[in-house]
C-alpha positions as CSV (number, residue, x, y, z in Angstrom):
1,M,116.0,110.4,88.8
2,N,116.9,114.5,88.2
3,T,114.7,117.5,88.2
4,K,114.6,120.8,86.6
5,N,112.9,123.8,88.1
6,S,110.8,126.4,86.5
7,P,112.1,130.5,86.3
8,L,110.9,131.8,90.0
9,V,107.6,133.8,88.8
10,E,105.3,134.7,92.1
11,N,102.4,131.8,92.3
12,K,99.2,134.0,91.5
13,E,96.5,133.6,94.6
14,G,94.0,131.2,94.4
15,R,95.7,128.9,91.1
16,K,95.3,125.8,92.6
17,T,98.6,123.0,91.0
18,A,97.8,119.8,89.5
19,L,100.4,117.1,89.2
20,I,100.5,114.9,85.7
21,T,102.0,111.5,85.1
22,G,103.3,110.3,81.7
23,A,103.3,114.2,81.4
24,T,104.6,113.9,78.3
25,S,102.5,112.5,75.6
26,G,99.1,111.7,74.5
27,I,96.5,112.0,77.2
28,G,98.9,113.9,79.6
29,R,100.5,116.4,77.2
30,A,97.0,117.2,76.3
31,T,95.6,117.2,79.9
32,A,98.9,119.7,80.7
33,H,97.6,122.0,77.4
34,E,94.5,122.3,79.1
35,F,94.9,122.6,82.0
36,A,97.7,125.5,81.1
37,K,94.5,127.2,79.3
38,Q,92.3,126.8,82.9
39,G,95.5,128.7,84.7
40,I,95.9,125.7,86.5
41,N,99.9,125.5,87.8
42,L,102.0,122.5,86.5
43,I,103.5,119.9,87.4
44,L,104.4,117.6,85.2
45,C,106.2,113.5,85.4
46,G,108.1,112.2,82.1
47,R,111.0,109.4,81.7
48,R,111.2,111.8,78.5
49,Q,113.7,115.4,79.9
50,E,113.7,116.9,76.5
51,R,109.6,116.2,75.8
52,L,109.4,117.8,79.5
53,D,111.1,120.3,78.9
54,A,109.3,121.4,75.4
55,I,106.3,121.2,77.2
56,Q,107.5,123.6,79.7
57,H,108.4,125.8,77.1
58,D,105.2,126.1,75.5
59,L,102.8,126.1,78.6
60,E,105.4,128.4,81.7
61,K,104.3,131.5,79.9
62,Q,100.3,131.0,81.0
63,V,101.0,128.9,84.7
64,D,104.5,127.8,87.1
65,V,105.5,124.6,85.2
66,H,107.7,122.7,87.2
67,T,109.2,118.9,85.9
68,L,109.8,115.5,87.2
69,N,112.0,113.1,85.8
70,F,111.5,110.2,87.0
71,D,109.9,106.3,85.9
72,V,106.9,105.6,88.5
73,R,108.0,101.4,88.4
74,D,111.1,103.0,90.6
75,K,109.7,103.2,94.1
76,K,112.5,105.0,95.2
77,A,112.6,107.4,92.4
78,T,108.7,108.3,92.6
79,F,109.5,109.4,96.1
80,E,112.2,111.3,96.0
81,A,111.1,113.1,93.2
82,I,107.9,114.0,94.7
83,E,110.0,115.8,98.4
84,S,111.8,117.5,95.9
85,L,109.4,119.7,94.9
86,P,110.4,123.0,95.6
87,E,108.3,125.2,98.2
88,N,105.7,127.0,95.8
89,F,104.8,123.5,94.4
90,K,104.8,121.2,97.4
91,T,101.0,121.4,98.2
92,I,99.4,119.4,95.3
93,D,95.7,120.0,94.6
94,I,94.8,118.2,92.0
95,L,96.4,114.4,90.3
96,I,96.5,112.6,87.3
97,N,97.9,109.6,87.3
98,N,97.7,108.8,84.2
99,A,100.7,107.4,83.3
100,G,100.3,103.7,81.6
101,N,101.2,101.5,78.6
102,A,100.5,97.9,77.2
103,H,103.0,95.3,75.6
104,G,102.1,93.1,73.8
105,L,99.0,91.3,72.4
106,D,99.8,87.5,73.0
107,P,97.5,84.5,74.2
108,I,98.0,83.5,77.8
109,Q,100.3,80.7,77.2
110,T,102.3,82.7,75.1
111,G,102.7,86.1,76.4
112,D,105.9,87.1,77.4
113,T,106.6,87.3,81.1
114,D,108.5,90.9,80.7
115,D,105.8,92.7,79.3
116,W,103.2,91.3,81.8
117,D,106.0,93.0,84.1
118,A,105.8,96.3,82.6
119,M,102.3,96.3,82.8
120,M,101.8,96.1,86.2
121,D,104.8,97.2,87.4
122,I,103.4,100.9,85.9
123,N,99.4,101.1,85.1
124,V,99.0,99.5,89.1
125,K,102.2,99.6,91.4
126,G,103.6,103.0,89.6
127,L,100.1,104.6,90.6
128,L,100.2,102.9,93.7
129,Y,103.3,104.5,94.3
130,V,102.9,107.9,93.0
131,S,99.3,107.9,95.0
132,R,101.1,107.4,98.5
133,A,103.6,109.8,98.1
134,I,100.9,112.4,97.5
135,I,97.9,111.5,99.6
136,P,99.3,112.0,103.1
137,Q,99.0,115.9,102.2
138,M,96.3,115.7,100.7
139,T,94.6,113.4,103.9
140,E,95.9,116.5,106.4
141,R,94.6,119.4,104.3
142,Q,91.2,117.0,104.2
143,T,91.2,118.5,100.7
144,G,92.1,117.3,97.3
145,Q,91.1,115.0,93.7
146,I,92.7,112.6,92.7
147,I,91.8,111.1,88.7
148,N,92.8,107.4,88.1
149,I,92.9,107.3,84.0
150,G,91.2,103.7,83.4
151,S,90.6,102.4,80.3
152,S,87.3,100.5,78.7
153,A,90.0,97.4,79.4
154,G,89.0,97.6,83.0
155,K,85.3,97.4,81.6
156,E,85.9,94.0,79.7
157,V,88.2,91.2,78.7
158,Y,88.7,90.9,75.2
159,P,90.6,88.5,73.4
160,K,94.6,87.9,74.0
161,G,94.1,91.5,76.3
162,N,95.2,89.5,79.6
163,V,97.6,91.3,81.7
164,Y,96.4,94.3,80.4
165,C,92.5,94.5,80.7
166,A,93.5,92.7,84.7
167,S,96.3,96.0,85.3
168,K,92.9,97.7,84.6
169,H,90.8,96.0,86.3
170,A,93.1,96.9,89.1
171,V,93.2,100.1,88.1
172,L,89.2,100.4,88.6
173,A,89.1,98.5,92.1
174,I,91.9,101.0,93.5
175,T,90.2,103.6,92.6
176,E,86.8,102.7,94.1
177,G,89.2,101.4,97.2
178,M,90.6,105.4,97.3
179,R,86.7,106.8,97.0
180,I,85.8,105.0,100.0
181,D,88.9,105.6,102.2
182,L,89.6,108.9,101.7
183,N,86.1,109.6,101.7
184,P,86.6,110.4,105.4
185,F,88.9,113.6,104.2
186,G,86.2,114.6,101.7
187,I,88.8,113.7,99.1
188,K,87.6,113.5,95.5
189,V,88.1,110.4,93.8
190,G,87.3,109.0,90.1
191,A,88.5,107.2,87.3
192,I,88.3,108.7,84.0
193,N,88.2,105.4,81.1
194,P,88.9,105.9,77.3
195,G,88.6,103.6,74.7
196,L,90.5,103.6,71.3
197,V,92.6,106.9,71.5
198,E,94.8,107.4,68.6
199,T,98.0,108.7,70.8
200,E,101.7,106.3,70.4
201,F,99.7,103.8,72.8
202,S,99.9,100.9,69.7
203,Q,102.9,102.0,68.6
204,V,104.0,101.0,72.0
205,R,101.9,97.9,72.1
206,F,103.4,96.3,69.1
207,K,106.6,97.5,69.4
208,G,106.8,100.1,66.3
209,D,105.4,97.1,64.5
210,T,103.3,97.7,61.2
211,L,101.2,96.8,62.9
212,A,100.1,99.9,65.0
213,D,99.2,101.7,61.3
214,N,96.0,99.6,61.2
215,V,94.8,100.3,64.4
216,Y,93.2,103.8,63.9
217,K,92.2,103.1,60.3
218,G,88.4,103.3,58.8
219,F,86.5,105.2,62.0
220,K,87.3,108.1,63.9
221,A,89.4,107.1,66.9
222,L,89.1,110.0,70.2
223,Q,92.0,112.0,70.1
224,P,94.1,113.3,73.6
225,E,92.2,116.8,73.6
226,D,89.0,114.9,73.9
227,I,90.1,112.9,77.3
228,A,91.4,115.8,78.4
229,D,88.7,118.4,78.3
230,I,86.7,115.4,80.2
231,I,89.4,115.2,82.9
232,Y,89.1,118.8,82.9
233,F,85.1,118.7,83.2
234,A,85.5,116.4,86.4
235,I,88.0,118.5,88.4
236,S,86.0,122.0,87.8
237,R,82.6,120.2,89.5
238,P,81.2,121.9,92.4
239,A,82.7,120.9,95.6
240,H,79.3,118.7,96.1
241,V,80.0,117.0,92.7
242,N,82.1,114.1,92.1
243,I,82.6,112.0,88.9
244,A,83.0,108.5,90.5
245,D,83.3,106.8,87.0
246,M,83.2,107.3,83.4
247,L,83.5,105.2,80.5
248,V,84.6,107.6,77.5
249,L,84.6,106.0,73.6
250,P,84.2,106.6,70.3
251,T,81.2,106.2,68.2
252,A,83.1,104.2,66.1
253,Q,83.1,101.8,68.8
254,A,80.6,99.9,70.5
255,S,83.0,97.5,72.9
256,S,86.3,96.6,72.5
257,T,85.6,93.9,69.5
258,I,83.2,95.6,68.1
259,I,84.0,98.5,65.7
260,K,82.5,100.3,62.6
261,K,85.0,100.9,59.9
262,T,84.4,102.0,56.4
263,N,86.3,100.4,53.2
């Protein structure tokens, strides 16, 4: 684990601070840009330091930015990274649990157990580690908001999606459990569940195979900026309003297996 401090910039009075996991690409990166546009200070987390550096360089003229380079699967590194935050970044108002992935698309009988471990470790355990490191400060202040990025796969199971779907169903169960447990502290908890979003997701899932090239052909998929806009909508509601659970699909997608494509 290593961390990189942003240049010392005086915190703007009243600005909130958001921590975003999986901030180096896709929805996480788009959310960082949206939050910066809205004047929210940022703690950006990811495994690729060079990408964190590039995003920091892009955004630090708008807001204060700090980067944390660690893997959410590593419990020790996760807690150490968050503990290492400098004083002006220690108060985290908004947590966006975005880090997640899919590995493989195999029937259960031929599934790769390493793929299963990766999905459960990142999508479920990683989310839990980051949340456990941050929630106590929110309960102490009795304020804060957590958005967990789920998936339409958390709403239905599709062929060969077995373990990935299970991990995203778990995200929704954890979200509901968080909302119940944190209700006495006034902490908002919700899940945003996208359908097909055009990101690096399919390249990772198919491990660089050309199958990934066909996933988004023939229809207009959601873009990372679409989800970032919705995440900002959720965190900008009045104090008495909580977006608890939202399913977002491209117009062409009716379900995980029904997509209207042009020839």
